[in-house]
FINUVO-658858 format. One record per residue (C-alpha): residue in one letter; x, y, z. Coordinates in pm, whole numbers, padded with zeros to 5 digits, always signed. Last residue first. Layout:
N
aXYZ;...
//
This chain:
663
x-00502-07269-01996;x-00190-07135-01896;x-00339-06995-01553;x-00465-07339-01465;x-00160-07523-01549;x+00057-07279-01345;x-00167-07298-01053;x-00194-07672-01074;x+00176-07693-01072;x+00198-07478-00754;x-00113-07689-00597;x+00092-08000-00641;x+00392-07826-00439;x+00157-07724-00164;x-00060-07414-00172;x-00136-07139+00109;x-00350-06822+00016;x-00260-06519+00235;x-00495-06452+00517;x-00242-06240+00693;x-00235-06484+01005;x-00210-06777+00780;x+00065-06627+00602;x+00258-06548+00895;x+00227-06906+01050;x+00347-07030+00719;x+00651-06822+00733;x+00727-06895+01086;x+00754-07272+01024;x+00713-07481+00706;x+00806-07820+00888;x+00685-08000+00566;x+00605-07812+00252;x+00435-07461+00197;x+00408-07269-00119;x+00288-06912-00025;x+00068-06748-00259;x+00023-06358-00367;x+00267-06211-00125;x+00208-05827-00124;x+00091-05832+00236;x+00434-05976+00340;x+00609-06307+00354;x+00976-06335+00320;x+01217-06482+00055;x+01036-06387-00274;x+01019-06568-00589;x+00864-06338-00854;x+00640-06490-01122;x+00701-06503-01494;x+00682-06890-01544;x+01058-06933-01538;x+01075-06747-01209;x+00821-06970-01033;x+01002-07281-01161;x+01329-07133-01051;x+01191-07091-00707;x+01071-07427-00688;x+01414-07561-00804;x+01570-07371-00531;x+01355-07478-00269;x+01420-07837-00364;x+01144-08001-00550;x+01000-08336-00499;x+00812-08401-00168;x+00845-08012-00083;x+01050-07914+00250;x+00931-07593+00433;x+00879-07268+00264;x+00857-07108-00079;x+00715-06756-00115;x+00529-06657-00409;x+00476-06301-00588;x+00239-06261-00873;x+00240-06017-01153;x+00310-06289-01409;x+00240-06634-01269;x+00129-06808-01600;x+00352-06564-01798;x+00618-06815-01932;x+00981-06712-01989;x+01113-06835-02330;x+01389-07072-02307;x+01715-06923-02423;x+01818-06827-02764;x+01764-06440-02717;x+01912-06273-03038;x+02192-06082-03139;x+02441-06351-03235;x+02785-06238-03362;x+02821-06313-03735;x+03086-06048-03814;x+02824-05844-03967;x+02636-05814-03635;x+02951-05724-03446;x+03041-05435-03706;x+02677-05317-03699;x+02675-05317-03312;x+03029-05117-03295;x+02865-04864-03564;x+02561-04804-03366;x+02771-04757-03046;x+03005-04515-03185;x+02845-04212-03061;x+02651-04281-02762;x+02269-04284-02781;x+02267-04681-02732;x+02464-04659-02411;x+02260-04356-02282;x+01949-04555-02317;x+02103-04866-02142;x+02213-04627-01855;x+01868-04480-01835;x+01712-04810-01779;x+01969-04912-01492;x+01906-04580-01318;x+01522-04666-01365;x+01513-04998-01199;x+01467-05360-01325;x+01337-05603-01103;x+01020-05674-01256;x+01039-05539-01625;x+00827-05241-01672;x+01126-05023-01629;x+01261-05146-01946;x+00953-05017-02141;x+00979-04685-01948;x+01329-04656-02050;x+01230-04681-02393;x+01280-04989-02633;x+01397-04943-03012;x+01771-05056-02919;x+01606-05333-02704;x+01410-05477-02985;x+01697-05455-03228;x+01920-05647-02981;x+01645-05925-02962;x+01435-06107-02742;x+01308-05809-02548;x+01218-05969-02223;x+01474-06249-02199;x+01751-06033-02308;x+01682-05755-02086;x+01639-05976-01768;x+01960-06155-01875;x+02161-05832-01895;x+02025-05737-01554;x+02152-06045-01398;x+02486-06013-01582;x+02572-05675-01451;x+02419-05351-01618;x+02511-05050-01401;x+02720-04906-01704;x+02703-05078-02022;x+03007-05312-02057;x+02939-05472-02385;x+03006-05795-02247;x+02698-05801-02033;x+02491-05756-02345;x+02700-06007-02549;x+02628-06256-02268;x+02256-06190-02250;x+02241-06222-02623;x+02363-06593-02618;x+02687-06702-02729;x+02708-06825-03085;x+02980-06571-03195;x+03172-06676-02899;x+03282-06994-03084;x+03469-06791-03356;x+03680-06618-03083;x+03738-06923-02909;x+03852-07092-03249;x+04075-06774-03314;x+04232-06841-02979;x+04302-07205-03057;x+04436-07121-03397;x+04695-06875-03244;x+04773-07103-02974;x+04847-07399-03215;x+05038-07159-03479;x+05272-07021-03199;x+05208-06738-02965;x+05463-06665-02698;x+05471-06261-02787;x+05221-06171-03045;x+05314-06123-03402;x+05182-06478-03458;x+04819-06343-03361;x+04829-06100-03679;x+04925-06386-03906;x+04639-06603-03766;x+04384-06362-03861;x+04195-06093-03642;x+03852-05957-03798;x+03632-06069-03528;x+03830-05937-03252;x+03815-05579-03418;x+03435-05583-03300;x+03582-05554-02934;x+03709-05181-03014;x+04059-05092-03069;x+04210-05426-03163;x+04543-05485-03373;x+04706-05152-03267;x+05019-05322-03127;x+04955-05198-02772;x+04592-05320-02791;x+04652-05684-02905;x+04962-05698-02650;x+04754-05574-02346;x+04469-05823-02440;x+04696-06112-02455;x+04868-06024-02107;x+04515-05971-01969;x+04340-06297-02088;x+04214-06391-02444;x+04293-06761-02413;x+03915-06865-02358;x+03682-06623-02489;x+03417-06641-02229;x+03184-06377-02402;x+03060-06219-02074;x+03067-06429-01746;x+03406-06591-01812;x+03588-06260-01936;x+03634-06194-02301;x+03427-05874-02326;x+03574-05744-01968;x+03931-05780-02097;x+03848-05576-02430;x+03665-05332-02239;x+03965-05293-02001;x+04201-05234-02290;x+03983-05003-02487;x+03910-04794-02178;x+04269-04670-02169;x+04282-04636-02547;x+03968-04390-02540;x+03779-04473-02856;x+03437-04455-02663;x+03518-04107-02555;x+03289-04074-02237;x+03567-04002-01994;x+03431-03992-01649;x+03457-03795-01310;x+03336-03981-01010;x+03104-03842-00725;x+02800-03971-00920;x+02438-03834-00876;x+02413-03647-01204;x+02740-03727-01451;x+03054-03512-01388;x+03227-03509-01746;x+03573-03539-01878;x+03699-03345-02183;x+03895-03571-02434;x+04271-03601-02393;x+04292-03955-02464;x+04478-04099-02164;x+04485-03837-01913;x+04113-03741-01970;x+04049-03364-01935;x+03944-03158-01667;x+04206-03297-01436;x+04116-03362-01068;x+04250-03076-00833;x+04504-03167-00564;x+04457-02958-00234;x+04702-02668-00212;x+05049-02713-00084;x+05261-02400-00053;x+05478-02554+00204;x+05355-02896+00312;x+05046-02939+00493;x+05034-03135+00817;x+04880-03468+00951;x+04639-03518+00656;x+04400-03805+00711;x+04276-04165+00644;x+04463-04239+00336;x+04420-04601+00235;x+04641-04914+00203;x+04421-05244+00125;x+04555-05525+00357;x+04514-05504+00740;x+04155-05472+00708;x+04191-05135+00560;x+04559-05085+00569;x+04651-04745+00745;x+04810-04416+00616;x+04826-04079+00778;x+04939-03806+00540;x+05232-03548+00540;x+05159-03303+00238;x+05402-03221-00032;x+05130-03299-00321;x+04783-03207-00165;x+04517-03354+00066;x+04225-03155+00172;x+04082-03498+00324;x+03723-03392+00237;x+03848-03236-00105;x+04045-03553-00194;x+03748-03747-00122;x+03526-03538-00325;x+03760-03575-00620;x+03755-03952-00629;x+03885-04273-00490;x+04197-04158-00322;x+04353-04517-00379;x+04701-04574-00185;x+05048-04620-00291;x+05391-04656-00132;x+05343-04954+00105;x+05633-05186+00206;x+05475-05501+00367;x+05426-05664+00702;x+05125-05476+00852;x+05251-05130+00722;x+05604-05061+00636;x+05618-04719+00493;x+05726-04613+00136;x+05742-04226+00065;x+05402-04141-00123;x+05212-04189-00429;x+04844-04103-00382;x+04606-04277-00657;x+04328-04072-00844;x+04056-04272-01009;x+03905-04141-01353;x+03595-04325-01437;x+03590-04404-01817;x+03374-04737-01787;x+03695-04956-01827;x+03903-04731-01586;x+04117-04443-01630;x+04413-04360-01408;x+04492-04032-01219;x+04831-04023-01035;x+04884-03799-00739;x+05265-03723-00648;x+05512-03705-00374;x+05286-03726-00069;x+05463-03762+00232;x+05420-04038+00506;x+05270-04112+00839;x+05202-04463+00970;x+04875-04623+01115;x+04858-04984+01262;x+04511-05098+01341;x+04461-05253+01710;x+04488-05623+01766;x+04189-05798+01892;x+04214-06033+02180;x+03975-06338+02146;x+03821-06493+02472;x+03745-06849+02591;x+03617-07045+02838;x+03305-06820+02910;x+03156-06939+02569;x+02969-06626+02422;x+02643-06534+02275;x+02360-06643+02526;x+02629-06695+02798;x+02845-07001+02800;x+02960-07295+03045;x+03228-07251+03298;x+03188-07590+03447;x+03158-07754+03103;x+03490-07570+02999;x+03655-07737+03287;x+03578-08100+03162;x+03759-07978+02823;x+04057-07865+02996;x+04242-07633+02757;x+04083-07292+02830;x+04116-07102+02516;x+04275-06779+02447;x+04232-06647+02097;x+04451-06401+01890;x+04358-06134+01680;x+04217-06013+01331;x+04431-06267+01139;x+04470-06241+00762;x+04652-06501+00549;x+04996-06526+00385;x+05167-06413+00723;x+05451-06155+00726;x+05253-05883+00894;x+05125-06125+01155;x+05468-06203+01297;x+05467-05927+01577;x+05117-05980+01690;x+05180-06360+01720;x+05477-06258+01955;x+05244-06033+02157;x+04969-06304+02168;x+05247-06558+02301;x+05344-06308+02577;x+04995-06264+02663;x+04975-06649+02714;x+05283-06667+02942;x+05120-06390+03153;x+04797-06583+03159;x+04969-06884+03315;x+05046-07258+03240;x+05053-07218+02872;x+04972-07459+02576;x+05062-07381+02220;x+04883-07338+01888;x+05101-07222+01606;x+04876-07259+01301;x+04515-07354+01355;x+04470-07693+01180;x+04508-07811+00827;x+04297-08129+00832;x+04479-08474+00744;x+04341-08702+01024;x+04657-08666+01239;x+04576-08279+01243;x+04228-08381+01376;x+04398-08583+01650;x+04648-08310+01747;x+04372-08049+01752;x+04156-08253+01977;x+04463-08318+02232;x+04526-07955+02219;x+04141-07917+02369;x+04189-08140+02654;x+04052-08464+02805;x+03918-08649+02478;x+03690-08948+02417;x+03664-09124+02110;x+03351-09329+01965;x+03174-09074+01828;x+03347-08729+01766;x+03157-08385+01781;x+03271-08033+01767;x+03644-08049+01724;x+03782-07712+01688;x+04028-07506+01498;x+04020-07621+01136;x+04199-07398+00903;x+04068-07346+00552;x+04186-07239+00209;x+04010-07076-00098;x+04169-07033-00443;x+03903-06839-00602;x+03830-07089-00900;x+03665-07348-00708;x+03403-07084-00576;x+03331-06991-00925;x+03278-07346-01021;x+03038-07398-00731;x+02789-07167-00910;x+02553-07042-00640;x+02829-06867-00473;x+02844-06835-00091;x+03211-06953-00056;x+03329-06670-00293;x+03133-06391-00107;x+03270-06527+00223;x+03623-06545+00117;x+03622-06224-00074;x+03487-06050+00233;x+03745-06204+00454;x+04022-06124+00195;x+03942-05740+00201;x+03720-05495+00027;x+03609-05700-00232;x+03627-05543-00578;x+03363-05353-00729;x+03357-05465-01101;x+03547-05285-01380;x+03678-05565-01536;x+04016-05475-01474;x+03934-05410-01116;x+03766-05735-01078;x+04083-05927-01213;x+04302-05723-01002;x+04120-05794-00695;x+04086-06158-00780;x+04469-06176-00826;x+04537-05978-00501;x+04313-06189-00302;x+04476-06536-00418;x+04804-06397-00321;x+04667-06291+00019;x+04522-06620+00116;x+04129-06643+00117;x+04010-06773+00430;x+03756-07077+00530;x+03761-07095+00916;x+03705-07425+01086;x+03466-07627+01298;x+03491-08013+01299;x+03225-08288+01301;x+03307-08642+01306;x+03077-08968+01282;x+03176-09328+01281;x+03538-09252+01367;x+03827-09210+01074;x+04090-09451+01034;x+04179-09273+00671;x+03936-08973+00604;x+03792-08909+00266;x+03696-08560+00133;x+03965-08365+00311;x+03934-07979+00290;x+04260-07816+00176;x+04168-07845-00202;x+03855-07644-00172;x+03597-07750-00413;x+03398-07967-00169;x+03311-07645+00038;x+03119-07525-00268;x+02907-07857-00281;x+02858-07858+00081;x+02720-07510+00122;x+02420-07597+00335;x+02356-07260+00513;x+02327-07195+00887;x+02097-07231+01182;x+02210-07216+01546;x+02521-07003+01537;x+02323-06726+01365;x+02476-06846+01011;x+02769-07051+01084;x+02793-07201+00747;x+02749-07551+00636;x+02932-07867+00511;x+02777-08206+00477;x+02838-08571+00401;x+03243-08574+00388;x+03342-08944+00392;x+03540-09097+00696;x+03271-09306+00822;x+03006-09028+00836;x+03181-08675+00807;x+03041-08330+00899;x+03246-08006+00819;x+03128-07685+01014;x+03216-07342+00889;x+03326-07009+00994;x+03412-06721+00735;x+03753-06563+00738;x+03977-06372+00959;x+04206-06635+01139;x+04235-06600+01502;x+04582-06713+01583;x+04579-06967+01859;x+04661-06971+02236;x+04572-07278+02446;x+04550-07217+02829;x+04597-07392+03144;x+04333-07333+03381;x+04280-07383+03771;x+03914-07350+03745;x+03690-07274+04079;x+03455-07023+03894;x+03676-06744+04045;x+03970-06887+03849;x+03784-06852+03502;x+03677-06493+03624;x+04030-06400+03734;x+04171-06514+03385;x+03912-06295+03214;x+04030-06008+03435;x+04386-06079+03304;x+04272-06077+02934;x+04090-05748+03001;x+04416-05614+03119;x+04600-05715+02818;x+04387-05482+02619;x+04112-05481+02343;x+03926-05803+02457;x+03639-05964+02250;x+03396-06220+02351;x+03378-06525+02111;x+03099-06628+01855;x+02925-06960+01914;x+02862-07233+01663;x+02601-07444+01852;x+02650-07806+01829;x+02361-07992+01672;x+02384-07720+01413;x+02058-07673+01240;x+02111-07658+00845;x+01900-07455+00603;x+01909-07483+00235;x+02077-07250+00021;x+02005-06888-00148;x+01765-06812+00140;x+02074-06707+00328;x+02098-06839+00693;x+02144-06529+00930;x+02433-06348+01092;x+02517-06136+01380;x+02539-06378+01674;x+02295-06285+01967;x+02293-06096+02292;x+02504-05795+02219;x+02324-05737+01892;x+02018-05641+02108;x+01716-05873+02025;x+01663-06021+02373;x+01679-05647+02501;x+01907-05496+02753;x+01788-05133+02863;x+01702-05244+03217;x+02055-05350+03273;x+02156-04962+03290;x+02526-04935+03351;x+02608-05268+03167;x+02377-05192+02881;x+02562-04848+02836;x+02908-05016+02858;x+02788-05294+02608;x+02676-05036+02358;x+03018-04850+02368;x+03191-05179+02330;x+02988-05252+02030;x+03042-04903+01872;x+03421-04935+01934;x+03430-05299+01768;x+03247-05174+01458;x+03513-04895+01424;x+03796-05146+01477;x+03653-05383+01234;x+03608-05117+00933;x+03259-05023+00887;x+03072-05031+00550;x+03051-05416+00553;x+03023-05589+00225;x+02982-05976+00263;x+02611-05971+00223;x+02489-06168+00502;x+02741-06170+00762;x+02902-05832+00707;x+02634-05628+00573;x+02351-05761+00788;x+02588-05710+01079;x+02657-05379+00970;x+02288-05288+00990;x+02269-05453+01320;x+02547-05254+01445;x+02419-04913+01329;x+02069-04975+01449;x+02172-05104+01776;x+02406-04803+01830;x+02110-04565+01777;x+01882-04734+02006;x+02162-04741+02266;x+02205-04363+02231;x+01840-04320+02282;x+01798-04536+02598;x+02131-04382+02750;x+01997-04031+02694;x+01677-04128+02860;x+01862-04279+03150;x+02084-04011+03221;x+02443-04006+03096;
//
């Protein structure tokens, strides 16, 4: 490859890798599988090794991928939370061993499983948990103390602890918790997390700690970062110590005298990984001697005393015996391949989603074909290719009518999915009911999936309005229902009538309208009737509300059955008005950025104040910024504001701006 070709390819690779870094670290929604990401990173490293003049400080090979979110206050790590260099062959591990020995170190190695989760730091003073933070970019992370405190495995109080202790661990979601969450998200027609790692990261970085608490997260601690008053000679001593303090530590850590012994342990861990209750994406080799680590040091990104071996994805072949099509809450038809069972990543797999007709056509898959199957992220089965077509096989054709109700299906503009738009479709009724009763919607306690299934199967509930006509006698026909449980559910249904309008709007399951969009609509229009009378243009005038969402709302109100449904809900006494605080207009049309430490308000409180008064709280400074609200240690945002000539005010100035505009 010539220099100019190498330069162009390096730029392409950096763009793709950085995009996936943002999706992976900051949004918990990567587009690339781990092995695809690793392959691109290795290609970029090879180019930069061949052409050192192409290496830039901003290259993803030179820094950790994440950044601290503006949702949480920032934490500067006293001990840098480094990433690890990856190896994909045992020969690379032997080369690592040679580099260590060339530096004058005669190593013993600790081998640990590499847990696939979110790296965090836990700080204790006099045995009390005082702060927990994410890795971020390795230097600056996010303060998520309140959320970490909800994880049962994390000790809140240590016995016989040192004056100060900082440990590093990996928060993960066990498979059982992941499958429960995924099933719940699918029933509520939410986009499910792709794998347990994304689920763990997304759950930990919630503004509502109650959501984090409900997700069943766990942690393994794998490193001692700081400890005042005690000295240690080896890494395995530190693991023994923090285990004695009550932390769940890295499972199966052992010490080995040679790299070959370490490699055999990595092979053993690889053989066992399919039977684990948590995801691992590799195994880690660490130099055990802490003084030797100081000799070896670190690069800009990696310690030279550790390396991570990444296991390759496992792919198996099987024969498709059927393709089933199910109907989701919003009417989306989803095809699922049913194939001969294969053993993948520790479990027997016989089903995998094919997502939509476009995927089926691109794969060319039909019944009787031999397919290649893998587990995305070692957890979710997916079909990746067709190895051979069966005799007489043709690509599967999606149905023209709903398999649940028989109504014609439609292909909406800009969508790959087919939909059933029959509002009385039985398959949709069940999922609509589960979503309507869910926590973020009408929060009807006691109306879970099992009860919803019985209500629909017995014909007691066809639309959510039927909930408000249920009687105690109806509920006593349900399995395991006694008088007390029936009365409790009726009480929860009655209480839901008083919910605010945004909860009802979200509960109605309008396509493309999540809980935040529902709140925007409720706040802006104030009543269901005003929203029904609004045009798409009226809705698009709301800051943060887009044309696609507006069109979905218009289509919902135009659908057959919507008017009758709303009339029945209103007649039952369900609240149809916004009862929350009226949003002010003092900062309407203005974009403000909060930076630094304010004397009385946290950043979140300041941003909420801006939003409550009609302004937009942005995370970065641009030419469109109206004001920057700066406190102590404001940093680069203040510098940029001054360079752009943007007005800078303090906390008192923010209050004055609101009062001045109101008057």
